[in-house]
N, C-alpha and C positions, 0 to 999 in steps of 0.2 A: 313178898310180894304180897301185902295181904287181898285176901278179895273182899267186894264191896260185899256184905249184903243185898239179897235182892229182891226187889220192889215188888209186894204179895201181887195178882194179878188182880184187876178190878172184877168182885166178884158181880154177876148178873143178879140181878134179883131177883125173889123166888115170882111165880105166877103169880100166884093169889097178893104177893104184894104188889107187886105192876099193877095190877088190876088196881087193891087200893086206891093207888096213887094216881092211872091214871082218874078216876071214880072222881075222890077230893077232888082234885083237877077243873072237868065240871062239872060238877058242884055249885065250885067255886068262879069261873068263870057267870055261870049265871045267878049269883049272888053279885058275885062286885057290878054287876051289867046293871042290874036291878039297884042295887041300893048303895051301888060304892064303897069306899071304904070304913066303913065301920060294921060288916058284917060282923053276926055271930060267928064267931069260927065252933062253940058245939052244934052249932044248927046247920054247919056243911056237911061238919063229922055226922051226924042222926045222918038225914038228910043222904050221903052216901052211902051213910049202910055202915057206919066205920067206929070204933071207941074214940074220945079223946084225943088218949095215948095216941093210938093208931098216925091219927092227924096229926098232934105233934111230937112226936118222929122222923113223920117227912115230912116236914113244917115247921119251925120249930117257932117262926114270927109271924106275923101277919104280913109282914115286907116281906118275907121270903115267898108263904104260898104269891103271893099279887105276882113278887117278880116267877114263881113259876110257870103261873098261868100265861102272863106275854110271853115269854123262852115259849112254848108248848105253840102259841098260836102263833109267833115266826118260825116254829119249827114246819109244822105244820104247811107252812105257804113253800119254807122250801121245798120239802122235798114231796110237796107236790110238783114241780120242778123238775125233778126228774120220774114220775110217774108219767105227767105231759108226755115227759121230749120220744118215752119209749112206747107210749099208748096214742096219741096220734100222732098226726102230718106236722111240719113244723112250725103254720101258720095255728092249725087247728086250738097248736098245746101253748100257743104264742096268747091267742084269746083265753080260752076255757083260764089262762095262769091269773090274767090282769082281769077277768072278770071276779076269781078269789082274795083279786090282790081288793074288790072294792071294798067285802065287804068284811075278810080282814081292815082297810081303812074304819071301818063302820064299827067293828065291836073293839077299835083304840080308841074310838073317837069317845063308848060309850063308854069305857074304862081310865080313859085320860084321868075325870079327877082320884080316881084311886092309885092311878100311877105316880100322882105330884106328890102323898103324899110319900113315898120311900122318900127315906134320908139320901141325901144325896144328889134327892130332882130322876125326872126319867130320866135325864140328859145321858146320866153312862151306861141305862141299862137301850136305852133305843141304840149309842156308838154302838156299842155293840151287836146288837141284833139287827143294825144300818145293815150290814156288811155281808150276811145273807138275803136280802129282799133285791138288796146291787148283784147280788154274783147268781140272785135266778132270774131277772130278765138277764140280765146281757146273754148268758145261758139263750134263752130264750128267742133271743134278739141274733144271735151270731148265727143259730141252725134255720130260720126263717131266712134268713144274707145269702148265708151258701145254699138254697135250696131253692132261692130266687121267684120266696114268694110275698117278702119285700125288697125295699131299695137300698145301698148297700152305705146312706148317708141317714139314715135313721139313727137317731143315739137315744137308749134303753134308757137313763133318765130321763129325757124329757117326756119318754111315756108317761113314765111315773108322775112325773115333776104335773102330767096333765089332769090324772088322774086324782090324786094330792092338793092342786088348786082345785078342784071341784070339791071337791069335802071339807074345804076350807071356804069358801066360800058359800057352805049351804043353808038357805036358810028357810029351808021349809022339809020335813024330815021322810022326803020323798026324793032326795036326794039321792043315795045309793041308786035308783033305776036312772033318773039323768047322765050318773057316769058310768050305767054299766050300756049308756044307749053311746055314750062318748068313750066306750070301747073300739064301737061297731064303728065308730068315725074314725076315730084312730090307726085302726089297721085299712079300712081302703085306704083312708091319705098318705098311709103307708107304704102301699102298695105301689110298683117298678111304672112307669108311664108307657102306655106302648105308641 
């Protein structure tokens, strides 16, 4: 019997390479937010303090960079759920995450025109990242229900829909402040009746 060659273990990037990648993503997020899809990748590299070769080694195309920016933002949102769950009481963790979600929606709306340029459209990207967001809110709501902080009939996805709904009907630039006030209303409305 022949043994299959083992897959090489995925190497972690060197610390400096990871710092470069993170810096490129942060600068690119700001650039996509300001300028849309037609950002200069050379400008991103220069502002990140790396050479163009370094940028292209990490992100061979503009679409790859944009997709990585979006995935990174969703990853931060998903990671925040675990951090909030460890450090805050259940209802406070839910509140903090919902407030962060409002910021995520605002960033997503700003870079949405750029996301629409990705080959295959953004729906492919949104489909793969949406599960991370759903899992995060479901975990936080489950904890808050288990602690008795909110009613057991609360549907986590309804909370997300309410926040996304405010952003979709936003007609003024201050909609994020309204959405953050809505977080408080949603939390209060989700409390058990006494």
